[in-house]
N, C-alpha and C positions, 0 to 999 in steps of 0.2 A: 376738725369741723364736723359739727353734727347736723343732720337733716332728719326731719320727721317723714315717715312713710305716709302717703296719701293713697287710700284705698280707691281703686277703680273698678268699673264693671268687669265681670268675668273673673274676679279673683285676683287681678294684677294689682301692682302698686307703682306709684311714681314718686320722684323726689325732685325738689328744685335744684338746678345746677347754679353754682355761684356766678353771678353776673360778671365779675371781673374776668373769670376763666372764659366764659362764653365770648366776651368782647375781645379778649386777647387772641382767641382762636378764630375770630371774625365769623362766628356762627350766627345763623339766622333760622327763623321758624321753617321747618321742613327739611333742614339739613341733616345728614346722616352722621351718627357718632358710632364708634365701635366699642362694644362692651365685651370685656374678657373676664373670665372667672379665674382667680388666683387664690387657691386654698380658701380662706375664709373672707376674701375681699373680691370686690368687683372693680375692674379697672376700666374707666371711661376714657376714650381717646378720640380725638378729631381725625376724621378722614381727610381733612383739608390740610395740605402742607403749608408750614409757615415759611414766609420768605424773610429770613432774618439776616440783616446786614449790620456790620459794625464798621465805624470809621475811626481810624487811629492816626493821630498826629505823631509823626516821627520827630524826635528832638535829639540834641546831642546827648542828653541824659539816657534815653532808652534805645538809641540806635544800636548799641553793642549788643542789646538783648533781643534782636529781631527774631531769632529762632524761638525763644521762649514765648514771645508775644504771639507769633503765628500759631504755634502748637496749641497754646492755651485758647486762642479764639477758635481754632478748629474743633478741639474737643468739647468746647462749650456748645457746639451745634450751629454755629453761624454758617450760612450758605454763601455769603458774600463778605469779603474782607477788603476794605478800601484803606490804603495807606497813603498818607499825604506827607509832603516834604521829602520825597525819596530822591536818590540821584542814580546815575548809571551804575555805579559800583554796588550800591545797595540792591538795586533791582536784579543785578546778576546773582547776588547772594539769595535774594527772595525766590528767585527762579530755581536755584538749586535746592533750597529748603522745601519748596512746594513739590518738586519732583521726587525728592527723597522720602519725605514724611507725611505729605498730606494726600491720602488716597482719593482719586477722583477730582482733585482740584487742579486748576491751571490758571495762569495769568491771562485775563481776557481783555484788559485795557491797560495802557501804560503811556506816560509821557515823561518829560524830563523830571517832573516833581510829583508824579502821581502814578499809583499802581493799583490795580483792582485784581483780586483772586476770587474765582467763583467755582462752585461745585457744578461740574458738568457731566461727570460719569461716576459718581460715588457708588460703591457697592451698597446694596439694600441691607437694612438691619437683619434680614433673614440670614445673611452670610455671617453672622456672629459666631455660630458654632465652627464654621469653616476657618474663620480667622483665629479662633482659639487654638484649633488644631495646628495651624501654621505657627502660632507662638511657641507651643511646645516642641514642634518639629525643628524650628530654628535652634533652639537650645540644644537638642539632641545632636544636630549636625555640627554645631560649634564644638561640642564635646568630642566628637569623633576627630576633627581636624586637629584640635589642641593635643589630644592624646597621641596621634601619629607624629605631629611635629615635635613634641616634647620627647618622644621616645628617640627621635633621631637628632635632637637638639639643633634642628634646622627650622627657621621661621620664614618660610617661603610663601605662606598664605595670608599675609597681613591684609592685602586688599580685600580678600574674601571675607576674613573676619570683620573687618570694618563695614563691609557691605551688608553682612548678616546682622550686625548691630543696628544699622539703619533701617533694615527691613523689619526687624523686631520692633523697633520704636514706632514704625508706621502702622503695624498691625495692632499694637497696643493702643495707640492714639485713636484709631478707628473704633475699636472695641469700647473705649471710654466715651467717645462721641455717641456711639450708638446707645450706650446705657443712659446718657443724658437725654437724647432726643426721643427715645422710644421706651415705652413700658414693656418690661419683660417678665416672663414667668419666673426668671432667675432673680435672686436678690441683688439689686444693683450695688449696694454698699459692700457686700461680700465679694461680688465679682470684681469690683474696683480695687479692693484691698488685694485680691489674688493677682490681678494684673500688675500691681505695683511690685510685688515680690518677684514676679516672673521678669519684669524689666530689670530689676536690680541683679538677678541671677545672671542674665545675658551680659549686663554691663560689667559684672565682676569677672566673668570670663574674658571680656574684651580687654580690660586693664591688666588682667593676669598675663595674656599673650603679649600685650604691649610692653609690659615691663621686662618680660623674658627676652623679647626681640631687641629692644633698645639697649639692654645690658649683655646681650649675647650669653645668656645664662646657659651653663652646661648642666642639664638636669640630673640630679642624683637619681639612681635606679630606684631607691626606696620611695620616690615621690609617685611613680607611675602607678603602683597599686591603689594609691589614694585617688587618683583620677578615675580608675575603673570603679572604685567604690562610689564615687559621685555619680557616675552614669548608672549604676544599679539602683542607687537611691532615687535618682530622678525618675526612673521608670516606675518605681512604686508610687511616686508623687503623680506622675501623669495618670496612671491607672486609678488612683484614688479619685481624681477629678472626673474623668470621663466615664468610669464604671461604678462610681459611688462606692468604692471599696474602702471602707473606714479601717479595716484591720491593717491596710498598708500605712495609714497615717500612724497608727500605734506602733508599728515596726520602726518607722522613721524616728518617732519620739524615743524609742528605746535605744536608738543608735547614738543619741546625744552624748552620752558619757564615753562611749567608745571612740568617737572621732573628735568632736569638738574639745573635749577636756581629757582625752586619752592620747590616741595616736598622733594627732596633729601637734599637740604640745610637745610630745616627745621628740617629734622630728624637728620642731623649731629649736629646741634646746640642744639637739645633737648635730644639726646641719651646720655646714661651714659656707662662707662666701655669700652668694645672693639667694641660696636656696631657702633660708628662713623666711624671706619675703614671699617667695613662691608658695610656701606652705601656709603663710598667713592669709593669702588669697583663697586657697583651697579651704581653709578653716572657715572663712567668711562665707563661702558658697554653701558649705555644710549647714552653717547657721541659718542662712537664708531659706534653704530648702526645708529646714526643720520648723522655723517660726512661720514660714509660708503655708504650712499645713493647717494653721488655725482656721482660715476662712473656709477651706475645703471640709473640715470637720463640722464647722457650723452649717455649711450647706447640706451635708449628708444627714445631719440630725433631723431634717424635714422628711426623710424617707423612711 
């Protein structure tokens, strides 16, 4: 969309704002807008908060997908989600999903066939950086638990692993919601891509632990050094993002042949019993951390 600059007195310039945007933001003459400078761009935002509400009909076809429906409505930026044709059992499930995944949202109205979820105490978009640190912290803590439990072949922390996976999902959903609702100095597309990789990394650890627990896998000693290597690599990954350390990204890229196509494959071929499945999960986490460097590298090119 192009606009011509209109010269004003005093050396300043104005442009026409698109009428559809102004109407959608419910702006009027004299209202205040926020103008931010982002590299070669100016970002114009409304100070007036939008009251966005969505109404969703629950049917037999979409009932089983209620978690997906709620998390997508949440991350799209809606402040009120109305669900019709609910029942007591579904409302209990909605309550659990809301508490576990939708930060700041609670059920505010309900009846036998109706449920309303609203934003009552959502963290502000200024907490984005804090939430990103939490996302990385959860993965680091998951790594610690899995290493200790695998070293002892005891899987006593399943509930904590599951809780951490849910916490991670809630933090990432909030970050995605923020990227949609608010304009950031960060590149929203690259941040979204990074969040996707971080979610997949945590989920891979979750399913790794789940498989080992359900099958009571006795971990081979050769696997433990690989878990330590994953931890070391993830520290490089974290530092690359928060400290704009591009050299760490190249270090991770150089480890691709060593782990994904070297030591991991050798362990899969030589391991017995359930351990090849364990190593396959580990290999996938190496892959996710390596390909997940791409958005960070793109972000760092701007510096």
